[in-house]
N, CA, C, O and CB atoms as a CASP TS submission, in Angstrom:
PFRMAT TS
TARGET T0000
AUTHOR 0000-0000-0000
METHOD Language model
MODEL 1
PARENT N/A
ATOM      1  N   MET     1       3.598 -13.170 -35.077  1.00  0.00           N
ATOM      2  CA  MET     1       2.805 -13.356 -33.869  1.00  0.00           C
ATOM      3  C   MET     1       3.636 -12.997 -32.628  1.00  0.00           C
ATOM      4  O   MET     1       3.167 -12.288 -31.737  1.00  0.00           O
ATOM      5  CB  MET     1       2.294 -14.815 -33.779  1.00  0.00           C
ATOM      6  N   ALA     2       4.856 -13.490 -32.589  1.00  0.00           N
ATOM      7  CA  ALA     2       5.704 -13.204 -31.436  1.00  0.00           C
ATOM      8  C   ALA     2       6.011 -11.711 -31.370  1.00  0.00           C
ATOM      9  O   ALA     2       6.118 -11.131 -30.290  1.00  0.00           O
ATOM     10  CB  ALA     2       7.012 -14.022 -31.505  1.00  0.00           C
ATOM     11  N   LYS     3       6.149 -11.104 -32.545  1.00  0.00           N
ATOM     12  CA  LYS     3       6.445  -9.678 -32.573  1.00  0.00           C
ATOM     13  C   LYS     3       5.292  -8.868 -31.970  1.00  0.00           C
ATOM     14  O   LYS     3       5.523  -7.917 -31.224  1.00  0.00           O
ATOM     15  CB  LYS     3       6.723  -9.220 -34.012  1.00  0.00           C
ATOM     16  N   LYS     4       4.058  -9.247 -32.295  1.00  0.00           N
ATOM     17  CA  LYS     4       2.898  -8.549 -31.740  1.00  0.00           C
ATOM     18  C   LYS     4       2.876  -8.668 -30.214  1.00  0.00           C
ATOM     19  O   LYS     4       2.637  -7.688 -29.510  1.00  0.00           O
ATOM     20  CB  LYS     4       1.592  -9.114 -32.340  1.00  0.00           C
ATOM     21  N   ALA     5       3.122  -9.849 -29.728  1.00  0.00           N
ATOM     22  CA  ALA     5       3.094 -10.085 -28.288  1.00  0.00           C
ATOM     23  C   ALA     5       4.164  -9.235 -27.605  1.00  0.00           C
ATOM     24  O   ALA     5       3.932  -8.661 -26.541  1.00  0.00           O
ATOM     25  CB  ALA     5       3.308 -11.588 -27.972  1.00  0.00           C
ATOM     26  N   ARG     6       5.331  -9.162 -28.228  1.00  0.00           N
ATOM     27  CA  ARG     6       6.423  -8.397 -27.652  1.00  0.00           C
ATOM     28  C   ARG     6       6.070  -6.904 -27.646  1.00  0.00           C
ATOM     29  O   ARG     6       6.335  -6.207 -26.667  1.00  0.00           O
ATOM     30  CB  ARG     6       7.732  -8.647 -28.436  1.00  0.00           C
ATOM     31  N   THR     7       5.482  -6.425 -28.719  1.00  0.00           N
ATOM     32  CA  THR     7       5.105  -5.016 -28.812  1.00  0.00           C
ATOM     33  C   THR     7       4.094  -4.682 -27.729  1.00  0.00           C
ATOM     34  O   THR     7       4.185  -3.636 -27.086  1.00  0.00           O
ATOM     35  CB  THR     7       4.531  -4.690 -30.208  1.00  0.00           C
ATOM     36  N   GLY     8       3.135  -5.567 -27.531  1.00  0.00           N
ATOM     37  CA  GLY     8       2.139  -5.356 -26.495  1.00  0.00           C
ATOM     38  C   GLY     8       2.791  -5.259 -25.131  1.00  0.00           C
ATOM     39  O   GLY     8       2.397  -4.444 -24.296  1.00  0.00           O
ATOM     40  N   HIS     9       3.783  -6.089 -24.914  1.00  0.00           N
ATOM     41  CA  HIS     9       4.495  -6.090 -23.642  1.00  0.00           C
ATOM     42  C   HIS     9       5.190  -4.749 -23.429  1.00  0.00           C
ATOM     43  O   HIS     9       5.173  -4.195 -22.329  1.00  0.00           O
ATOM     44  CB  HIS     9       5.518  -7.243 -23.591  1.00  0.00           C
ATOM     45  N   HIS    10       5.802  -4.234 -24.497  1.00  0.00           N
ATOM     46  CA  HIS    10       6.520  -2.964 -24.377  1.00  0.00           C
ATOM     47  C   HIS    10       5.573  -1.817 -24.076  1.00  0.00           C
ATOM     48  O   HIS    10       5.882  -0.953 -23.256  1.00  0.00           O
ATOM     49  CB  HIS    10       7.296  -2.670 -25.653  1.00  0.00           C
ATOM     50  N   SER    11       4.422  -1.803 -24.733  1.00  0.00           N
ATOM     51  CA  SER    11       3.481  -0.711 -24.477  1.00  0.00           C
ATOM     52  C   SER    11       3.021  -0.768 -23.017  1.00  0.00           C
ATOM     53  O   SER    11       2.822   0.269 -22.385  1.00  0.00           O
ATOM     54  CB  SER    11       2.258  -0.793 -25.445  1.00  0.00           C
ATOM     55  N   HIS    12       2.858  -1.962 -22.496  1.00  0.00           N
ATOM     56  CA  HIS    12       2.471  -2.115 -21.093  1.00  0.00           C
ATOM     57  C   HIS    12       3.583  -1.568 -20.198  1.00  0.00           C
ATOM     58  O   HIS    12       3.330  -0.890 -19.202  1.00  0.00           O
ATOM     59  CB  HIS    12       2.176  -3.607 -20.757  1.00  0.00           C
ATOM     60  N   GLN    13       4.810  -1.881 -20.580  1.00  0.00           N
ATOM     61  CA  GLN    13       5.968  -1.431 -19.814  1.00  0.00           C
ATOM     62  C   GLN    13       6.048   0.093 -19.833  1.00  0.00           C
ATOM     63  O   GLN    13       6.340   0.720 -18.814  1.00  0.00           O
ATOM     64  CB  GLN    13       7.268  -2.048 -20.375  1.00  0.00           C
ATOM     65  N   ASP    14       5.783   0.688 -21.010  1.00  0.00           N
ATOM     66  CA  ASP    14       5.826   2.142 -21.126  1.00  0.00           C
ATOM     67  C   ASP    14       4.803   2.795 -20.204  1.00  0.00           C
ATOM     68  O   ASP    14       5.090   3.798 -19.550  1.00  0.00           O
ATOM     69  CB  ASP    14       5.577   2.569 -22.573  1.00  0.00           C
ATOM     70  N   SER    15       3.601   2.211 -20.160  1.00  0.00           N
ATOM     71  CA  SER    15       2.574   2.798 -19.303  1.00  0.00           C
ATOM     72  C   SER    15       2.991   2.687 -17.832  1.00  0.00           C
ATOM     73  O   SER    15       2.713   3.584 -17.036  1.00  0.00           O
ATOM     74  CB  SER    15       1.207   2.102 -19.534  1.00  0.00           C
ATOM     75  N   GLU    16       3.648   1.599 -17.481  1.00  0.00           N
ATOM     76  CA  GLU    16       4.135   1.454 -16.103  1.00  0.00           C
ATOM     77  C   GLU    16       5.192   2.504 -15.799  1.00  0.00           C
ATOM     78  O   GLU    16       5.211   3.085 -14.714  1.00  0.00           O
ATOM     79  CB  GLU    16       4.709   0.042 -15.872  1.00  0.00           C
ATOM     80  N   GLN    17       6.080   2.746 -16.777  1.00  0.00           N
ATOM     81  CA  GLN    17       7.119   3.753 -16.572  1.00  0.00           C
ATOM     82  C   GLN    17       6.500   5.141 -16.437  1.00  0.00           C
ATOM     83  O   GLN    17       6.912   5.935 -15.591  1.00  0.00           O
ATOM     84  CB  GLN    17       8.129   3.731 -17.732  1.00  0.00           C
ATOM     85  N   ALA    18       5.510   5.425 -17.278  1.00  0.00           N
ATOM     86  CA  ALA    18       4.843   6.724 -17.212  1.00  0.00           C
ATOM     87  C   ALA    18       4.166   6.890 -15.857  1.00  0.00           C
ATOM     88  O   ALA    18       4.214   7.963 -15.256  1.00  0.00           O
ATOM     89  CB  ALA    18       3.810   6.872 -18.356  1.00  0.00           C
ATOM     90  N   MET    19       3.539   5.822 -15.385  1.00  0.00           N
ATOM     91  CA  MET    19       2.867   5.872 -14.093  1.00  0.00           C
ATOM     92  C   MET    19       3.900   6.109 -12.979  1.00  0.00           C
ATOM     93  O   MET    19       3.649   6.874 -12.048  1.00  0.00           O
ATOM     94  CB  MET    19       2.072   4.559 -13.840  1.00  0.00           C
ATOM     95  N   ALA    20       5.041   5.458 -13.080  1.00  0.00           N
ATOM     96  CA  ALA    20       6.085   5.617 -12.067  1.00  0.00           C
ATOM     97  C   ALA    20       6.606   7.053 -12.078  1.00  0.00           C
ATOM     98  O   ALA    20       6.840   7.641 -11.022  1.00  0.00           O
ATOM     99  CB  ALA    20       7.244   4.616 -12.311  1.00  0.00           C
ATOM    100  N   LYS    21       6.788   7.616 -13.280  1.00  0.00           N
ATOM    101  CA  LYS    21       7.256   8.998 -13.376  1.00  0.00           C
ATOM    102  C   LYS    21       6.233   9.935 -12.754  1.00  0.00           C
ATOM    103  O   LYS    21       6.590  10.867 -12.034  1.00  0.00           O
ATOM    104  CB  LYS    21       7.523   9.389 -14.847  1.00  0.00           C
ATOM    105  N   ASN    22       4.959   9.683 -13.036  1.00  0.00           N
ATOM    106  CA  ASN    22       3.881  10.505 -12.510  1.00  0.00           C
ATOM    107  C   ASN    22       3.876  10.463 -10.986  1.00  0.00           C
ATOM    108  O   ASN    22       3.747  11.494 -10.327  1.00  0.00           O
ATOM    109  CB  ASN    22       2.529  10.039 -13.063  1.00  0.00           C
ATOM    110  N   THR    23       4.017   9.269 -10.441  1.00  0.00           N
ATOM    111  CA  THR    23       4.022   9.093  -8.992  1.00  0.00           C
ATOM    112  C   THR    23       5.214   9.827  -8.385  1.00  0.00           C
ATOM    113  O   THR    23       5.090  10.480  -7.349  1.00  0.00           O
ATOM    114  CB  THR    23       4.062   7.591  -8.623  1.00  0.00           C
ATOM    115  N   ALA    24       6.375   9.712  -9.042  1.00  0.00           N
ATOM    116  CA  ALA    24       7.572  10.384  -8.543  1.00  0.00           C
ATOM    117  C   ALA    24       7.384  11.895  -8.580  1.00  0.00           C
ATOM    118  O   ALA    24       7.789  12.599  -7.655  1.00  0.00           O
ATOM    119  CB  ALA    24       8.809   9.978  -9.366  1.00  0.00           C
ATOM    120  N   ALA    25       6.774  12.389  -9.640  1.00  0.00           N
ATOM    121  CA  ALA    25       6.536  13.832  -9.758  1.00  0.00           C
ATOM    122  C   ALA    25       5.593  14.310  -8.657  1.00  0.00           C
ATOM    123  O   ALA    25       5.801  15.366  -8.060  1.00  0.00           O
ATOM    124  CB  ALA    25       5.952  14.175 -11.147  1.00  0.00           C
ATOM    125  N   GLU    26       4.559  13.522  -8.399  1.00  0.00           N
ATOM    126  CA  GLU    26       3.620  13.879  -7.340  1.00  0.00           C
ATOM    127  C   GLU    26       4.329  13.889  -5.987  1.00  0.00           C
ATOM    128  O   GLU    26       4.104  14.779  -5.166  1.00  0.00           O
ATOM    129  CB  GLU    26       2.427  12.897  -7.316  1.00  0.00           C
ATOM    130  N   ALA    27       5.183  12.900  -5.763  1.00  0.00           N
ATOM    131  CA  ALA    27       5.912  12.818  -4.496  1.00  0.00           C
ATOM    132  C   ALA    27       6.828  14.026  -4.328  1.00  0.00           C
ATOM    133  O   ALA    27       6.938  14.585  -3.237  1.00  0.00           O
ATOM    134  CB  ALA    27       6.731  11.513  -4.425  1.00  0.00           C
ATOM    135  N   ARG    28       7.485  14.423  -5.417  1.00  0.00           N
ATOM    136  CA  ARG    28       8.366  15.599  -5.360  1.00  0.00           C
ATOM    137  C   ARG    28       7.564  16.862  -5.056  1.00  0.00           C
ATOM    138  O   ARG    28       7.987  17.705  -4.265  1.00  0.00           O
ATOM    139  CB  ARG    28       9.134  15.766  -6.690  1.00  0.00           C
ATOM    140  N   ALA    29       6.411  16.980  -5.691  1.00  0.00           N
ATOM    141  CA  ALA    29       5.573  18.160  -5.469  1.00  0.00           C
ATOM    142  C   ALA    29       5.125  18.224  -4.010  1.00  0.00           C
ATOM    143  O   ALA    29       5.145  19.287  -3.390  1.00  0.00           O
ATOM    144  CB  ALA    29       4.343  18.140  -6.409  1.00  0.00           C
ATOM    145  N   LYS    30       4.724  17.076  -3.472  1.00  0.00           N
ATOM    146  CA  LYS    30       4.296  17.034  -2.074  1.00  0.00           C
ATOM    147  C   LYS    30       5.461  17.385  -1.156  1.00  0.00           C
ATOM    148  O   LYS    30       5.292  18.127  -0.188  1.00  0.00           O
ATOM    149  CB  LYS    30       3.732  15.642  -1.716  1.00  0.00           C
ATOM    150  N   ALA    31       6.644  16.853  -1.462  1.00  0.00           N
ATOM    151  CA  ALA    31       7.823  17.111  -0.636  1.00  0.00           C
ATOM    152  C   ALA    31       8.182  18.594  -0.676  1.00  0.00           C
ATOM    153  O   ALA    31       8.559  19.172   0.344  1.00  0.00           O
ATOM    154  CB  ALA    31       9.019  16.255  -1.110  1.00  0.00           C
ATOM    155  N   ALA    32       8.065  19.207  -1.847  1.00  0.00           N
ATOM    156  CA  ALA    32       8.381  20.629  -1.984  1.00  0.00           C
ATOM    157  C   ALA    32       7.409  21.453  -1.138  1.00  0.00           C
ATOM    158  O   ALA    32       7.813  22.409  -0.476  1.00  0.00           O
ATOM    159  CB  ALA    32       8.319  21.069  -3.477  1.00  0.00           C
ATOM    160  N   GLY    33       6.143  21.084  -1.163  1.00  0.00           N
ATOM    161  CA  GLY    33       5.144  21.778  -0.359  1.00  0.00           C
ATOM    162  C   GLY    33       5.422  21.634   1.116  1.00  0.00           C
ATOM    163  O   GLY    33       5.276  22.590   1.879  1.00  0.00           O
ATOM    164  N   ARG    34       5.821  20.448   1.521  1.00  0.00           N
ATOM    165  CA  ARG    34       6.121  20.180   2.921  1.00  0.00           C
ATOM    166  C   ARG    34       7.336  20.991   3.352  1.00  0.00           C
ATOM    167  O   ARG    34       7.361  21.525   4.461  1.00  0.00           O
ATOM    168  CB  ARG    34       6.363  18.674   3.153  1.00  0.00           C
ATOM    169  N   ASP    35       8.356  21.090   2.479  1.00  0.00           N
ATOM    170  CA  ASP    35       9.557  21.853   2.809  1.00  0.00           C
ATOM    171  C   ASP    35       9.222  23.326   3.021  1.00  0.00           C
ATOM    172  O   ASP    35       9.729  23.963   3.943  1.00  0.00           O
ATOM    173  CB  ASP    35      10.609  21.702   1.703  1.00  0.00           C
ATOM    174  N   ALA    36       8.363  23.854   2.156  1.00  0.00           N
ATOM    175  CA  ALA    36       7.966  25.255   2.276  1.00  0.00           C
ATOM    176  C   ALA    36       7.227  25.473   3.585  1.00  0.00           C
ATOM    177  O   ALA    36       7.440  26.482   4.258  1.00  0.00           O
ATOM    178  CB  ALA    36       7.087  25.682   1.083  1.00  0.00           C
ATOM    179  N   GLN    37       6.363  24.539   3.952  1.00  0.00           N
ATOM    180  CA  GLN    37       5.618  24.671   5.208  1.00  0.00           C
ATOM    181  C   GLN    37       6.555  24.613   6.407  1.00  0.00           C
ATOM    182  O   GLN    37       6.412  25.390   7.351  1.00  0.00           O
ATOM    183  CB  GLN    37       4.555  23.572   5.320  1.00  0.00           C
ATOM    184  N   SER    38       7.506  23.696   6.368  1.00  0.00           N
ATOM    185  CA  SER    38       8.424  23.565   7.506  1.00  0.00           C
ATOM    186  C   SER    38       9.322  24.797   7.604  1.00  0.00           C
ATOM    187  O   SER    38       9.687  25.222   8.701  1.00  0.00           O
ATOM    188  CB  SER    38       9.283  22.282   7.372  1.00  0.00           C
ATOM    189  N   LEU    39       9.675  25.368   6.449  1.00  0.00           N
ATOM    190  CA  LEU    39      10.507  26.574   6.445  1.00  0.00           C
ATOM    191  C   LEU    39       9.732  27.729   7.064  1.00  0.00           C
ATOM    192  O   LEU    39      10.284  28.499   7.850  1.00  0.00           O
ATOM    193  CB  LEU    39      10.962  26.932   5.004  1.00  0.00           C
ATOM    194  N   ASN    40       8.453  27.855   6.713  1.00  0.00           N
ATOM    195  CA  ASN    40       7.611  28.909   7.290  1.00  0.00           C
ATOM    196  C   ASN    40       7.502  28.735   8.796  1.00  0.00           C
ATOM    197  O   ASN    40       7.586  29.705   9.549  1.00  0.00           O
ATOM    198  CB  ASN    40       6.207  28.899   6.651  1.00  0.00           C
ATOM    199  N   ALA    41       7.316  27.500   9.227  1.00  0.00           N
ATOM    200  CA  ALA    41       7.198  27.231  10.655  1.00  0.00           C
ATOM    201  C   ALA    41       8.509  27.570  11.369  1.00  0.00           C
ATOM    202  O   ALA    41       8.504  28.107  12.476  1.00  0.00           O
ATOM    203  CB  ALA    41       6.815  25.754  10.899  1.00  0.00           C
ATOM    204  N   LYS    42       9.616  27.251  10.726  1.00  0.00           N
ATOM    205  CA  LYS    42      10.930  27.511  11.311  1.00  0.00           C
ATOM    206  C   LYS    42      11.153  29.011  11.483  1.00  0.00           C
ATOM    207  O   LYS    42      11.575  29.463  12.547  1.00  0.00           O
ATOM    208  CB  LYS    42      12.040  26.903  10.436  1.00  0.00           C
ATOM    209  N   THR    43      10.866  29.783  10.425  1.00  0.00           N
ATOM    210  CA  THR    43      11.078  31.225  10.516  1.00  0.00           C
ATOM    211  C   THR    43      10.119  31.848  11.525  1.00  0.00           C
ATOM    212  O   THR    43      10.480  32.789  12.232  1.00  0.00           O
ATOM    213  CB  THR    43      10.901  31.882   9.140  1.00  0.00           C
ATOM    214  N   ARG    44       8.889  31.318  11.591  1.00  0.00           N
ATOM    215  CA  ARG    44       7.916  31.825  12.561  1.00  0.00           C
ATOM    216  C   ARG    44       8.447  31.584  13.979  1.00  0.00           C
ATOM    217  O   ARG    44       8.344  32.449  14.848  1.00  0.00           O
ATOM    218  CB  ARG    44       6.523  31.139  12.366  1.00  0.00           C
ATOM    219  N   GLY    45       9.012  30.403  14.192  1.00  0.00           N
ATOM    220  CA  GLY    45       9.580  30.075  15.489  1.00  0.00           C
ATOM    221  C   GLY    45      10.747  30.970  15.847  1.00  0.00           C
ATOM    222  O   GLY    45      10.899  31.372  17.000  1.00  0.00           O
ATOM    223  N   MET    46      11.567  31.281  14.865  1.00  0.00           N
ATOM    224  CA  MET    46      12.714  32.156  15.098  1.00  0.00           C
ATOM    225  C   MET    46      12.250  33.560  15.473  1.00  0.00           C
ATOM    226  O   MET    46      12.826  34.198  16.355  1.00  0.00           O
ATOM    227  CB  MET    46      13.616  32.207  13.854  1.00  0.00           C
ATOM    228  N   HIS    47      11.201  34.039  14.792  1.00  0.00           N
ATOM    229  CA  HIS    47      10.653  35.355  15.107  1.00  0.00           C
ATOM    230  C   HIS    47      10.076  35.388  16.512  1.00  0.00           C
ATOM    231  O   HIS    47      10.261  36.359  17.245  1.00  0.00           O
ATOM    232  CB  HIS    47       9.583  35.743  14.094  1.00  0.00           C
ATOM    233  N   GLN    48       9.379  34.330  16.881  1.00  0.00           N
ATOM    234  CA  GLN    48       8.788  34.267  18.221  1.00  0.00           C
ATOM    235  C   GLN    48       9.876  34.249  19.289  1.00  0.00           C
ATOM    236  O   GLN    48       9.749  34.870  20.344  1.00  0.00           O
ATOM    237  CB  GLN    48       7.890  33.023  18.358  1.00  0.00           C
ATOM    238  N   LYS    49      10.941  33.524  18.988  1.00  0.00           N
ATOM    239  CA  LYS    49      12.065  33.439  19.932  1.00  0.00           C
ATOM    240  C   LYS    49      12.714  34.822  20.121  1.00  0.00           C
ATOM    241  O   LYS    49      13.027  35.235  21.238  1.00  0.00           O
ATOM    242  CB  LYS    49      13.124  32.409  19.428  1.00  0.00           C
ATOM    243  N   ALA    50      12.901  35.515  19.002  1.00  0.00           N
ATOM    244  CA  ALA    50      13.509  36.845  19.066  1.00  0.00           C
ATOM    245  C   ALA    50      12.602  37.809  19.819  1.00  0.00           C
ATOM    246  O   ALA    50      13.075  38.633  20.601  1.00  0.00           O
ATOM    247  CB  ALA    50      13.799  37.379  17.651  1.00  0.00           C
ATOM    248  N   GLN    51      11.308  37.706  19.583  1.00  0.00           N
ATOM    249  CA  GLN    51      10.331  38.554  20.257  1.00  0.00           C
ATOM    250  C   GLN    51      10.369  38.300  21.760  1.00  0.00           C
ATOM    251  O   GLN    51      10.297  39.237  22.554  1.00  0.00           O
ATOM    252  CB  GLN    51       8.913  38.302  19.701  1.00  0.00           C
ATOM    253  N   ALA    52      10.481  37.046  22.143  1.00  0.00           N
ATOM    254  CA  ALA    52      10.508  36.686  23.563  1.00  0.00           C
ATOM    255  C   ALA    52      11.762  37.265  24.228  1.00  0.00           C
ATOM    256  O   ALA    52      11.715  37.692  25.381  1.00  0.00           O
ATOM    257  CB  ALA    52      10.464  35.142  23.737  1.00  0.00           C
ATOM    258  N   LYS    53      12.876  37.275  23.499  1.00  0.00           N
ATOM    259  CA  LYS    53      14.106  37.825  24.065  1.00  0.00           C
ATOM    260  C   LYS    53      13.954  39.324  24.287  1.00  0.00           C
ATOM    261  O   LYS    53      14.413  39.863  25.294  1.00  0.00           O
ATOM    262  CB  LYS    53      15.311  37.536  23.144  1.00  0.00           C
ATOM    263  N   ARG    54      13.306  39.990  23.337  1.00  0.00           N
ATOM    264  CA  ARG    54      13.107  41.437  23.430  1.00  0.00           C
ATOM    265  C   ARG    54      12.109  41.796  24.535  1.00  0.00           C
ATOM    266  O   ARG    54      12.278  42.779  25.257  1.00  0.00           O
ATOM    267  CB  ARG    54      12.622  41.990  22.085  1.00  0.00           C
ATOM    268  N   GLY    55      11.062  40.966  24.643  1.00  0.00           N
ATOM    269  CA  GLY    55       9.983  41.301  25.575  1.00  0.00           C
ATOM    270  C   GLY    55      10.194  40.775  26.923  1.00  0.00           C
ATOM    271  O   GLY    55       9.362  40.985  27.805  1.00  0.00           O
TER
END
């Protein structure tokens, strides 16, 4: 009986770990997207700055 209860607890723990991994993966994906956007904005700003110097 105690063994069953313990096993149930572990499966619950595993699902929590899987959920945490999933959340972390989603957060990383969002962060990667944000970095790409900020990089694009940065390079766009640099181009505009260079254009302003020329013009």
